[in-house]
C-alpha positions as CSV (number, residue, x, y, z in Angstrom):
1,M,96.8,98.8,90.8
2,K,97.9,100.0,95.0
3,R,99.6,103.1,95.2
4,S,100.7,104.6,98.3
5,E,101.7,108.5,98.8
6,I,104.6,108.8,101.4
7,T,104.9,112.3,102.9
8,G,108.4,114.2,103.0
9,P,108.1,114.6,106.7
10,D,107.4,110.9,107.3
11,I,110.8,110.2,105.6
12,V,112.5,112.6,107.8
13,E,111.1,111.3,110.8
14,T,112.0,107.8,110.1
15,V,115.5,108.4,109.5
16,R,115.6,110.6,112.6
17,A,114.3,108.0,114.6
18,A,116.2,105.2,112.9
19,L,119.5,106.5,113.9
20,Q,119.0,107.4,117.2
21,F,117.5,104.0,117.7
22,I,120.8,102.5,116.3
23,S,122.8,104.9,118.1
24,F,122.1,103.3,121.6
25,Y,120.4,99.7,120.7
26,H,122.5,96.7,119.5
27,Q,120.7,94.4,117.3
28,K,119.4,91.3,118.8
29,D,121.6,88.8,116.4
30,Y,124.9,90.7,117.0
31,L,124.0,90.3,120.4
32,T,123.2,86.6,120.6
33,H,126.6,85.6,118.6
34,L,128.5,88.0,120.7
35,S,127.4,86.3,123.9
36,E,128.0,82.8,122.5
37,A,131.7,83.9,121.5
38,Y,131.9,85.5,124.8
39,E,131.2,82.5,126.6
40,R,133.3,80.0,124.9
41,E,136.4,82.6,124.6
42,E,139.7,81.0,126.4
43,S,141.8,83.8,125.5
44,A,141.3,86.2,128.9
45,P,142.4,89.3,127.3
46,A,139.6,88.8,124.2
47,R,136.9,87.8,126.9
48,A,137.3,90.6,128.9
49,A,137.2,93.2,125.6
50,M,134.3,91.0,124.4
51,G,132.4,91.3,128.3
52,Q,133.4,94.9,128.2
53,I,131.3,95.6,124.9
54,L,128.5,93.9,126.0
55,E,128.3,95.5,129.5
56,S,128.9,98.8,127.8
57,S,126.2,98.0,125.3
58,R,124.1,97.2,127.9
59,L,124.3,100.4,129.5
60,A,124.0,102.3,126.1
61,A,120.4,100.7,126.0
62,I,119.5,101.7,129.2
63,G,120.9,105.5,129.2
64,Q,120.1,105.7,125.4
65,R,123.4,106.8,124.6
66,P,125.7,106.1,121.7
67,M,127.5,102.9,122.3
68,C,130.2,104.0,120.3
69,Q,131.4,107.8,120.3
70,D,132.5,107.8,116.5
71,T,128.5,107.4,115.8
72,G,129.4,106.9,112.1
73,M,129.0,108.2,108.3
74,V,125.2,107.6,107.4
75,T,124.9,105.1,104.6
76,V,121.3,104.6,103.2
77,F,120.1,101.8,100.6
78,A,117.1,103.1,99.4
79,K,114.7,101.0,97.8
80,L,111.4,103.3,96.0
81,G,108.1,101.1,94.9
82,Q,107.5,102.3,91.1
83,D,103.8,102.5,92.3
84,A,104.4,104.8,95.3
85,H,104.6,108.6,95.4
86,I,106.8,111.1,97.7
87,Q,104.8,113.9,98.6
88,S,107.6,116.4,98.9
89,E,109.5,119.5,97.3
90,K,112.4,118.4,97.9
91,T,114.3,115.1,96.7
92,L,114.6,112.1,98.5
93,S,118.6,112.6,99.3
94,E,117.7,116.0,100.7
95,L,114.8,114.4,102.9
96,I,117.3,111.5,104.2
97,N,119.9,114.5,105.2
98,D,116.8,116.7,107.0
99,G,116.6,113.4,109.3
100,V,120.4,112.8,109.6
101,R,120.7,116.7,111.0
102,L,117.5,115.8,113.5
103,A,119.3,112.9,114.5
104,Y,122.5,114.3,115.2
105,L,121.9,117.7,116.4
106,D,119.3,116.0,119.3
107,A,119.6,117.7,122.4
108,K,118.6,114.8,124.4
109,N,121.1,112.7,122.7
110,P,123.4,114.2,120.5
111,L,125.7,112.1,118.0
112,R,129.2,113.2,116.8
113,A,129.5,115.2,113.9
114,S,132.2,113.4,112.1
115,M,131.6,114.5,108.2
116,V,134.1,116.8,106.4
117,D,133.1,118.6,103.3
118,D,135.9,119.5,100.5
119,P,137.3,116.1,101.3
120,L,140.7,117.0,99.6
121,F,141.3,120.6,100.4
122,D,139.7,122.6,103.6
123,R,137.9,119.4,105.5
124,K,135.6,121.3,107.5
125,N,133.2,119.8,109.3
126,T,129.9,120.1,108.7
127,K,128.6,120.3,112.3
128,D,125.5,117.8,111.5
129,N,126.9,114.9,110.2
130,T,125.5,115.8,106.5
131,P,125.0,114.5,103.7
132,A,124.2,111.1,104.1
133,V,125.5,108.3,101.2
134,T,122.3,107.7,99.6
135,H,121.9,104.7,96.8
136,L,118.4,104.9,95.5
137,E,116.9,101.7,93.2
138,L,113.2,101.8,91.8
139,V,111.8,98.3,92.3
140,A,108.1,97.5,91.9
141,G,105.9,97.7,94.5
142,H,104.3,100.8,96.7
143,T,106.4,101.1,99.7
144,L,110.2,102.9,100.4
145,E,112.2,100.4,102.0
146,L,115.4,102.0,103.7
147,M,118.6,100.2,104.9
148,I,120.1,102.7,107.2
149,A,123.8,102.4,108.5
150,A,125.9,104.2,110.6
151,K,129.6,103.1,110.1
152,G,132.5,104.4,111.9
153,G,135.5,105.2,110.5
154,G,137.8,102.7,111.7
155,S,135.7,100.1,110.2
156,E,135.3,102.2,106.9
157,N,139.2,102.6,106.2
158,K,139.6,98.9,106.4
159,A,137.3,98.4,103.5
160,R,139.4,96.7,100.4
161,F,138.9,95.9,96.9
162,T,140.6,93.8,93.9
163,V,140.0,92.6,90.6
164,L,141.4,88.7,90.4
165,N,141.8,86.2,87.5
166,P,138.7,84.4,86.8
167,S,140.8,81.3,87.8
168,A,141.9,83.0,91.3
169,S,140.6,81.9,94.8
170,V,138.0,84.6,96.3
171,S,138.6,82.5,99.8
172,D,142.8,83.0,99.6
173,W,142.5,86.5,98.7
174,V,140.5,87.2,101.7
175,I,142.5,85.1,104.4
176,D,145.5,87.1,102.9
177,T,143.8,90.4,103.2
178,M,142.5,89.7,106.7
179,K,146.1,88.9,108.3
180,T,146.8,92.7,106.9
181,L,144.0,94.4,108.3
182,G,145.0,94.3,112.2
183,A,142.4,95.4,114.5
184,G,141.5,99.1,113.7
185,W,137.6,97.7,112.4
186,C,136.8,96.6,115.8
187,P,136.9,93.2,115.4
188,P,134.5,90.8,116.8
189,G,132.2,91.9,114.0
190,V,131.2,91.0,110.6
191,I,132.7,90.7,106.9
192,G,131.0,91.3,103.9
193,I,132.4,89.8,100.7
194,G,131.1,91.2,97.2
195,V,132.2,89.1,94.2
196,G,130.8,90.2,90.6
197,G,129.5,93.1,88.9
198,S,131.9,96.2,88.3
199,A,134.4,97.9,91.0
200,E,131.6,100.2,92.5
201,K,129.0,97.2,92.3
202,A,131.3,95.0,94.0
203,M,131.7,97.4,96.9
204,L,128.0,98.1,97.0
205,L,127.1,94.5,97.2
206,A,129.7,94.0,100.0
207,K,128.6,96.9,102.3
208,R,125.1,95.8,102.0
209,A,125.5,92.2,102.8
210,V,127.5,93.2,106.6
211,M,123.8,94.4,107.1
212,E,122.0,91.2,106.3
213,P,120.8,89.4,109.5
214,I,123.6,87.2,111.4
215,D,122.1,83.8,111.2
216,M,125.8,82.2,111.3
217,S,124.9,79.9,114.3
218,D,122.0,78.6,112.8
219,L,124.0,77.6,109.4
220,L,126.5,76.2,111.5
221,R,123.8,73.6,113.4
222,R,121.9,72.9,110.5
223,G,125.0,72.4,107.9
224,P,125.5,74.4,104.4
225,N,122.4,73.7,101.7
226,T,124.5,75.8,98.8
227,K,127.8,76.4,97.5
228,A,127.5,80.4,98.7
229,E,126.7,78.6,102.2
230,E,129.6,76.3,102.1
231,F,131.5,79.4,101.4
232,R,130.7,81.2,104.2
233,I,131.2,78.7,107.0
234,D,134.4,77.9,105.2
235,L,135.5,81.8,105.4
236,Y,134.0,81.5,109.0
237,N,136.2,79.1,109.9
238,R,139.5,80.1,108.3
239,I,139.4,83.7,109.7
240,N,138.5,82.8,112.5
241,A,141.4,80.4,112.9
242,L,144.1,83.3,112.3
243,G,143.5,83.9,116.0
244,I,143.4,87.6,115.7
245,G,140.9,87.8,118.5
246,A,138.6,90.4,119.6
247,Q,140.1,93.6,119.5
248,G,143.1,92.1,118.1
249,L,144.1,91.0,121.1
250,G,144.3,87.1,120.2
251,G,141.2,84.6,120.4
252,L,138.8,82.2,119.1
253,T,136.6,84.6,117.2
254,T,137.5,87.7,115.4
255,V,133.9,87.1,113.0
256,V,130.9,86.4,114.3
257,D,129.9,85.6,110.4
258,V,130.6,86.0,106.9
259,K,128.2,87.5,104.2
260,L,128.7,87.0,100.3
261,A,126.7,88.6,98.0
262,T,127.1,88.0,94.2
263,Y,126.6,89.6,90.9
264,P,127.4,88.4,86.9
265,T,130.5,90.1,85.9
266,H,132.4,90.3,82.7
267,A,134.1,87.0,81.8
268,A,137.4,88.6,81.8
269,S,136.9,89.6,85.4
270,K,136.3,89.0,89.1
271,P,136.0,91.8,90.6
272,V,136.0,91.2,94.6
273,A,135.3,93.8,97.8
274,L,135.7,93.0,101.5
275,M,133.7,95.1,104.0
276,P,134.3,94.9,107.6
277,Q,131.6,95.4,109.8
278,C,133.0,96.8,113.5
279,A,131.3,95.4,117.1
280,A,128.6,98.7,116.9
281,N,127.1,96.6,114.0
282,R,124.9,99.8,113.5
283,H,121.9,99.4,111.1
284,A,118.1,99.4,110.5
285,H,115.7,98.3,107.9
286,V,112.4,99.8,107.8
287,T,109.7,100.2,105.2
288,L,106.7,103.4,104.8
289,D,103.8,102.6,103.3
290,G,102.3,106.1,103.2
291,T,100.5,105.3,106.7
292,G,103.1,107.5,108.8
293,P,106.5,107.3,110.1
294,A,108.3,103.7,110.5
295,Y,109.8,103.0,113.9
296,M,111.8,100.4,115.0
297,T,110.9,98.1,118.4
298,P,113.0,98.3,121.1
299,P,115.1,95.4,122.2
300,N,114.2,93.6,126.0
301,L,117.1,94.5,128.5
302,S,116.9,90.6,129.2
303,D,118.6,89.9,125.8
304,W,122.0,91.4,127.2
305,P,123.9,88.5,129.4
306,E,125.6,88.9,132.7
307,V,129.7,89.2,132.4
308,A,132.0,89.2,134.9
309,D,133.4,92.2,136.8
310,E,136.8,92.4,136.4
311,K,137.2,95.2,139.6
312,S,135.1,92.8,142.0
313,A,136.9,89.9,140.6
314,G,140.4,91.3,141.5
315,I,142.1,90.9,138.4
316,A,142.7,94.0,137.4
317,R,145.6,96.3,138.7
318,R,144.8,100.1,139.8
319,V,147.4,102.6,138.6
320,N,147.5,106.4,139.9
321,L,148.4,108.3,136.9
322,D,149.0,111.5,139.0
323,T,151.9,109.6,140.8
324,L,152.7,107.1,137.8
325,T,156.4,106.9,136.7
326,R,158.6,104.7,134.5
327,E,159.7,102.2,137.1
328,A,156.5,101.7,138.1
329,M,155.6,101.0,134.3
330,A,158.2,98.4,134.2
331,D,156.5,95.2,135.3
332,W,153.3,95.5,133.5
333,K,152.4,92.8,131.2
334,T,151.0,92.7,127.7
335,G,147.5,91.4,128.0
336,E,147.2,92.7,132.0
337,T,144.1,94.8,132.8
338,L,144.8,97.9,134.5
339,L,142.3,100.3,135.9
340,L,143.6,103.8,135.4
341,S,142.7,106.8,138.0
342,G,143.5,110.3,137.9
343,K,144.3,112.9,135.3
344,M,144.9,112.3,131.6
345,L,145.4,114.1,128.4
346,T,143.9,113.4,125.1
347,G,144.6,114.2,122.0
348,R,143.9,113.3,118.3
349,D,145.0,113.9,114.7
350,A,144.0,117.4,114.4
351,A,145.8,118.2,117.9
352,H,148.9,115.9,117.3
353,K,149.4,118.0,113.7
354,R,149.0,121.4,115.5
355,L,151.5,120.2,118.4
356,A,153.8,119.5,115.8
357,D,153.3,122.3,113.8
358,M,154.1,124.7,116.8
359,K,157.5,122.4,117.7
360,A,158.7,122.7,114.0
361,A,158.0,126.8,114.2
362,G,159.7,126.8,117.7
363,Q,157.0,127.7,119.7
364,D,156.0,126.8,123.2
365,L,153.3,123.8,123.5
366,P,150.3,125.1,125.6
367,I,150.7,121.9,127.9
368,S,153.1,119.9,129.2
369,L,153.5,116.4,128.3
370,K,156.1,115.7,130.7
371,G,154.9,112.9,132.8
372,R,151.5,112.2,131.1
373,V,149.5,109.8,129.6
374,I,147.7,111.1,126.5
375,Y,144.7,109.2,125.6
376,Y,143.3,109.0,121.7
377,V,139.6,110.3,121.7
378,G,136.8,112.1,120.5
379,P,134.1,112.1,122.6
380,V,130.8,113.0,122.0
381,D,128.9,115.7,123.7
382,P,127.7,115.3,127.5
383,V,123.8,115.9,128.5
384,E,122.2,115.7,131.7
385,G,125.0,116.5,134.0
386,E,127.5,114.0,132.2
387,A,131.3,115.0,132.7
388,V,131.7,113.7,128.8
389,G,129.5,111.7,126.8
390,P,130.7,108.4,125.3
391,A,134.3,108.3,124.9
392,G,136.1,105.2,123.1
393,P,139.3,105.2,121.7
394,T,140.1,106.0,118.3
395,T,142.6,104.0,115.6
396,S,146.0,104.7,117.1
397,T,147.9,104.1,114.0
398,R,147.1,107.3,112.6
399,M,149.1,108.6,115.7
400,D,152.3,106.9,114.6
401,G,154.0,109.8,112.8
402,F,154.0,111.6,115.9
403,T,155.0,109.5,118.4
404,D,158.8,110.5,118.3
405,M,157.7,113.9,118.9
406,I,155.1,113.4,122.3
407,L,157.6,111.1,123.7
408,N,160.6,113.4,123.6
409,E,158.1,115.3,125.4
410,G,158.1,113.3,128.1
411,L,155.2,111.6,127.7
412,L,154.6,108.2,129.6
413,S,151.9,106.4,128.0
414,M,149.3,106.4,125.1
415,V,145.4,104.9,125.2
416,G,143.9,104.1,121.8
417,K,142.5,101.0,119.6
418,A,144.3,98.7,117.2
419,E,148.2,97.9,117.0
420,R,150.7,100.0,116.3
421,G,153.6,100.1,113.7
422,Q,156.8,98.2,114.5
423,D,158.6,101.5,114.2
424,T,156.5,102.9,116.8
425,I,156.4,100.0,119.0
426,D,160.5,100.6,119.1
427,K,160.4,104.0,119.6
428,I,158.1,103.4,122.9
429,A,160.4,100.6,123.9
430,A,163.2,103.2,123.8
431,K,162.0,105.5,126.0
432,K,160.4,102.8,128.5
433,A,156.9,104.2,127.8
434,T,154.1,101.8,127.3
435,Y,151.0,101.6,125.1
436,L,147.5,100.7,126.2
437,I,144.3,99.8,124.9
438,A,140.7,100.7,125.7
439,V,138.2,98.5,124.0
440,G,136.6,99.8,120.9
441,G,132.9,99.7,121.0
442,A,132.8,100.0,125.0
443,A,132.4,104.3,125.0
444,V,129.8,104.3,127.1
445,L,131.6,102.1,129.8
446,V,134.7,103.9,129.3
447,S,132.5,107.5,130.2
448,K,131.5,106.1,133.0
449,A,134.9,106.5,134.7
450,I,135.4,110.2,133.5
451,R,134.5,112.3,136.5
452,D,135.5,115.4,135.1
453,A,136.5,117.0,131.9
454,K,137.8,120.4,130.7
455,V,139.5,121.7,127.4
456,V,143.3,123.1,128.2
457,A,144.1,123.6,124.6
458,F,142.9,124.3,120.8
459,K,139.1,124.8,121.8
460,D,138.4,125.4,118.4
461,L,139.2,121.8,117.3
462,G,136.0,120.8,119.1
463,M,135.7,117.2,119.7
464,E,139.6,116.9,118.4
465,A,140.4,119.4,121.1
466,I,143.0,118.7,124.0
467,H,141.0,117.9,126.9
468,E,142.0,116.7,130.5
469,F,139.9,114.0,132.0
470,T,139.6,113.0,135.4
471,V,139.1,109.4,135.7
472,V,138.1,106.5,138.1
473,D,138.8,103.1,137.3
474,M,139.3,103.4,133.8
475,P,139.5,100.1,132.3
476,V,142.7,99.3,130.0
477,T,144.5,96.5,128.9
478,V,148.6,96.5,128.4
479,A,149.3,96.2,124.7
480,V,152.8,97.6,124.7
481,D,155.1,97.1,127.5
482,A,158.4,99.2,128.1
483,N,160.4,96.4,126.7
484,G,158.5,96.6,123.4
485,N,156.9,93.3,123.6
486,S,153.2,93.7,121.6
487,I,150.1,91.9,122.4
488,H,148.7,92.4,119.1
489,T,152.0,90.3,117.6
490,S,152.0,87.4,120.4
491,G,148.4,87.3,120.8
492,P,147.3,86.0,117.6
493,K,150.7,84.6,116.9
494,R,149.7,82.4,120.1
495,W,146.0,81.6,119.1
496,R,146.8,80.7,115.4
497,R,149.4,78.3,116.5
498,E,146.3,76.7,118.6
499,L,144.4,76.8,116.2
500,A,146.5,75.8,112.9
501,P,144.8,72.2,112.2
502,Q,141.8,74.0,110.8
503,L,143.9,76.4,108.6
504,T,143.3,73.9,105.7
């Protein structure tokens, strides 16, 4: 019987290398499907968003910098062969965490640490993105297979679970659920459906399913051979027929694939989990057999398509942030592309909370918000002369509770990701302010527009400190105009109506 000896250092190096690799390289299967979606997209805002994702992805690959500023929570599905022996005094989880630590603290390409310890009370950042969430399964064989994922908070927060009656329709529940998710999970992406087992098993099935190879184009061309493939095609068509589109802007493609995994379950139960995978789609599948670390093969730059340049095409309006007024924003239209230049502030959850606490205590704020624009971002640390590392937007709804406070301070506009709540939209309209979105998944492209960055408040918050960016031609889309019109409402509504015949 063949046995293998797998060393601890080989496991650590494999995890380190894989996490660095997936931080800046998209999988070819996703690139292919996103490129096809880009070519057939008829919605101008959605097409522009996909173009920015593709171009940013190419820049990330060239510069070997994170494709998204949220470099993810690490999840590892490990399959250890029963004829394999790990030579180490450390546990497998400890070895994986050592690899995570090295990957996220790499001086050449530092990755943003997002994990907080004590999730209930102190929520202090662990500073190195450990610990990973590791799942171990013993299997036949002599190898160690690792499925390594780095999943951002935006898509992780949209995971959903239910227990249906055995006779209930899984497809209908998925469609009803997709209608409620909004765009915070950064579509176009992959939806994983796990059915069966127990509550935790269904969730694991769904999370693992989204890491399977994307093959929907091939499946559509040849047609289904099984009930599972029929199920996948049906959901793919029904989800896309909702018209949500890239970044929730309305369009033909919300998902590039739907995956399904099942497991036997109790006769009285039908556990169902839904797991969205964002446009970053970061995962690696590697196998160690005792001959050394396992590495992934870099893609060819020819895998990236040519995309239209909105700047050179003259279809974007240039905006000077330093002279911006409410009157100047009055004729902005939802779906319109803007190129922002000048100075803007940044701020996320922690900074907004601290500003609110200071206001409640009657203290003066450390910076003035009057006449300013704020960007919801937590950038990656810069390297080699960068003003800032990859700096894509975070989900804006988390700041909804603070919007009234900052608008009352004279803020003109906000830049973030995904939709806002209706109450927030009403407050924006009441102040004749606006809400803009940068494309989630285009962090490198956005960072190229940032020419200078300095901390102006709350330095102790790290990546959540308030910065002042100087930007040149930073691309954004008008999501809520000064009259309270929202593209996240009108866009999907328009494209869903046009696609209604498919909703059968």
